[in-house]
N, C-alpha and C positions, 0 to 999 in steps of 0.2 A: 348140423342144422344151424341156420342163421338165427341170431338173436333178434329181438324186436327192434333193435337199433341199427341193423345192417340190411342192406339190400343184397339179395343173392347175386352173385357174380353173373349169373345167366340173364338177369334182368337189367342190371346197370341203372345208374341214375337217370331219371326222366326230367324233361322240362315240362313244368306244369303251369298252366295259366288259370288263375282263379278269377271267376266272374261271379259277382254277387247279383242276384235277381230278387230283390226284396218285394216280391209280388204277393199281394194278399187279396186281390180283387176277385179271384175265382172262387171264393167261398164266403160264407156269411160271418164267420167268427174271425175277428181281427186279431192280429198279433204275430202271425207267421212271417210277416215282413221283417221281423227282428232276427230271423234265422241266420242270415249272412253275418250280421254283427256278432251274434252269440257264438258262432263257430269260430270267427276270427279272434274274439276275446279269449276263447278257450285255448288258443295257441296253435291253430291249424298250420299256419305258415312255418312256424318254428319247428313243429313236429315233423313236417314233411322235409324241411331242410336238414333236420337231425337225422333223417333216414338217408340223406345224401342227395336228395332231389334238388333241382334248381327251380325255384318258385318265383313267379311274377304275379302279384296281385293287381289286377286291372281295375279294382274298385267295383262300384255298383252300376248297373243299368238304371237309368232314371225311370221311375214308375209313377203314373198318374195317382193323385190322391182321390180316394173315393168321395171324400167330402166336397170335392170341387167338380165332380162329374155326375152325370145322370146314369142311373143303372141301365136303362134301356130295356130290352126284352127280358121279362122276368125269368124266362127259361135259359137265358144266356147273358147274364148280367155282365156289364162292362166289357162286352165282347170287343169293341173297337180299341179300348185301352189295353186289354190283354193281348190282342193281336199285334198292336204296335210294340209292346214290350217284348213279346216272343220273337218278332221279326228282328228287333235289335239284338237280342241275345243270340239268335241263330247266326246273325252276321258276325258277332264276336267269336262264336264257336268256329265258324269257317276260318276266320283270320288266325285263330290260335292254331288250328290244324295246318293251315298253310305255312305257318312259322315253325312247324315241327313240334308243337307243344300239345300236351294233353289238356283239353279244357275241363276244368273242375267247376261245375255250376253249383252255387250255394243259393237255395231258395228258402223261402217262399212256398206257396202252395203248389199243388200238383200241376197246375197249368203251365209252370215253367218247362215241363217236359216237351210241350209243343215246340218251343224254341230250341232247346238243347238237342232233341232228337232230330228235328228237321235240319239243323245246322250240320250235324254229323252226316245225315243222309245226303244232303246237298254236296258236301265235300267229296264223298265217295261216288256219288252219281256222276260227277264230272269225269271220272275215269271208268264209267260203265260198271261200277261195283255196287253191290248192295250191302246192307248192314244187317246184323242180327240184333235183337233186343230181348233182354230178359228183364221183365218188370216184376218186381216183388213189392207188394203193398199190403197194408194192414186190413184192407177191405176190398171187396170186389164190386167196385162201382164204375166199371168201364161201360159207359153208355153214351147216348147222344141226347142233345136237348129235346129232340122229338123222335119218336112218339113217347118215350119214357118220361118226359117232362123233368129232366134233371134241372135243378135250380141253380147249379153252379158249374163253372167250366172245369173245376177240379175233377168232376165226374166224367169228363170227356176230353182229356188232353190229347188223345190220339187221333182225333178227327183229321188234322192236317197230314198225319202219317198214313192214314188209310186212303186218302184221296189219290 
């Protein structure tokens, strides 16, 4: 059995592209935008490289500051800004996959899923392939802004995927 510092021979080292998405506009409690930095400070890149992987950290996607924007619709706050951020992260996910890398997204609130999942789906859709997704979360709040009146986009990051 392999130790925690070795990659099993059947897997081999992977090329990993880290993309930070410090998005916190999808929920009302501030702070999750520090997630990418916290994970980096904890040594993510060194640990992955210690396992034998080849890691490239592409930095963070630029995210609008809530203090400089209007919330917009109370049932889908900052939708324009979240959409723009997720579109950019989806683009980076596609580019990573095109380069033969595994995109590793560091977020942020749940709304980052709209970008990461749609990027993966787009990459495979180009070859007429579909993807599978296993979503594990601490709470079951998958809903839409209407009619359930979700007040945050973290409650409905899957809307682009269902469309």
